[in-house]
C-alpha positions in Angstrom: -3.5 -114.7 -119.6 -4.9 -112.7 -122.6 -7.4 -110.9 -120.4 -4.7 -110.1 -117.8 -2.4 -108.8 -120.6 -5.0 -106.5 -121.9 -5.8 -105.2 -118.4 -2.1 -104.3 -117.9 -2.0 -102.5 -121.3 -5.0 -100.5 -120.3 -3.7 -99.8 -116.8 -0.8 -97.9 -118.3 -3.3 -95.4 -119.6 -1.3 -95.5 -122.9 -2.1 -99.1 -124.2 -0.6 -98.5 -127.7 2.7 -97.2 -126.3 2.8 -99.9 -123.6 2.4 -102.6 -126.3 5.1 -101.1 -128.4 7.5 -101.0 -125.4 6.7 -104.6 -124.6 7.3 -105.7 -128.2 10.6 -103.7 -128.2 11.6 -105.4 -125.0 10.7 -108.9 -126.3 12.9 -108.2 -129.4 15.8 -107.3 -127.2 15.3 -110.5 -125.2 15.1 -112.5 -128.4 18.5 -111.0 -129.6 20.0 -112.0 -126.2 18.3 -115.4 -126.2 16.5 -114.7 -123.0 13.3 -116.7 -122.5 10.7 -115.9 -119.9 8.0 -118.1 -118.5 4.4 -116.8 -118.8 4.4 -115.6 -115.3 7.7 -113.8 -115.8 6.3 -112.1 -118.9 3.2 -111.0 -117.0 5.5 -109.6 -114.3 7.6 -107.8 -116.9 4.5 -106.4 -118.6 3.2 -105.2 -115.2 6.5 -103.3 -114.7 6.4 -101.8 -118.2 2.8 -100.8 -117.7 3.8 -99.0 -114.5 6.7 -97.3 -116.3 4.4 -96.0 -119.0 2.0 -94.7 -116.4 4.8 -93.1 -114.3 6.2 -91.5 -117.5 2.8 -90.1 -118.4 2.1 -88.7 -114.9 5.7 -87.6 -114.3 5.9 -89.8 -111.2 9.2 -91.1 -109.9 10.0 -94.3 -107.9 11.7 -94.4 -104.6 15.4 -94.1 -104.7 17.3 -97.4 -104.6 20.9 -98.1 -103.7 22.7 -99.2 -106.9 25.0 -101.3 -104.6 22.0 -103.6 -104.0 22.2 -104.6 -107.6 25.9 -105.3 -107.7 25.2 -109.0 -108.4 23.0 -108.2 -111.4 24.9 -108.7 -114.7 25.9 -105.6 -116.7 24.1 -107.2 -119.6 20.8 -107.2 -117.7 21.3 -103.6 -116.6 22.2 -102.6 -120.1 19.0 -104.2 -121.5 16.9 -102.4 -118.9 18.7 -99.2 -119.7 17.8 -99.6 -123.4 14.2 -100.0 -122.5 14.2 -97.1 -120.1 15.7 -94.8 -122.7 12.5 -95.0 -124.7 11.2 -92.5 -122.1 12.8 -89.2 -121.6 11.5 -88.7 -118.1 12.0 -91.9 -116.1 14.0 -92.0 -112.9 17.5 -93.3 -113.3 16.7 -96.0 -110.7 14.0 -97.6 -112.9 16.7 -99.5 -114.9 17.9 -101.3 -111.7 14.4 -102.6 -110.9 13.7 -103.5 -114.5 17.0 -105.4 -114.8 15.8 -107.9 -112.2 13.3 -109.3 -114.7 16.0 -110.1 -117.2 18.4 -111.5 -114.6 15.7 -113.8 -113.3 14.8 -115.0 -116.8 18.5 -115.9 -117.4 18.2 -118.5 -114.7 15.6 -120.3 -116.8 18.1 -121.4 -119.4 
């Protein structure tokens, strides 16, 4: 897992920032008592790495219909929003996709 983690940090093209965002996200999850499996953490890191990359290159994701996320808790969407707010230039839809990671992890408990 260590090698895969480092690869994901590097893939973001901003490994220091990517690591900081991941640590911030893990702190938020700790505060909310959200625990992820190793594979969920890797998936989350992959998403965060992509967010850092998209921010650096000013790329946006495809538009998503917020109604598709109506069953995702407000808490998970709020957590995702807090992470996304680190960046000034991410697409608004990013929070919806990121929120799925938190919602899935809540089912572990």
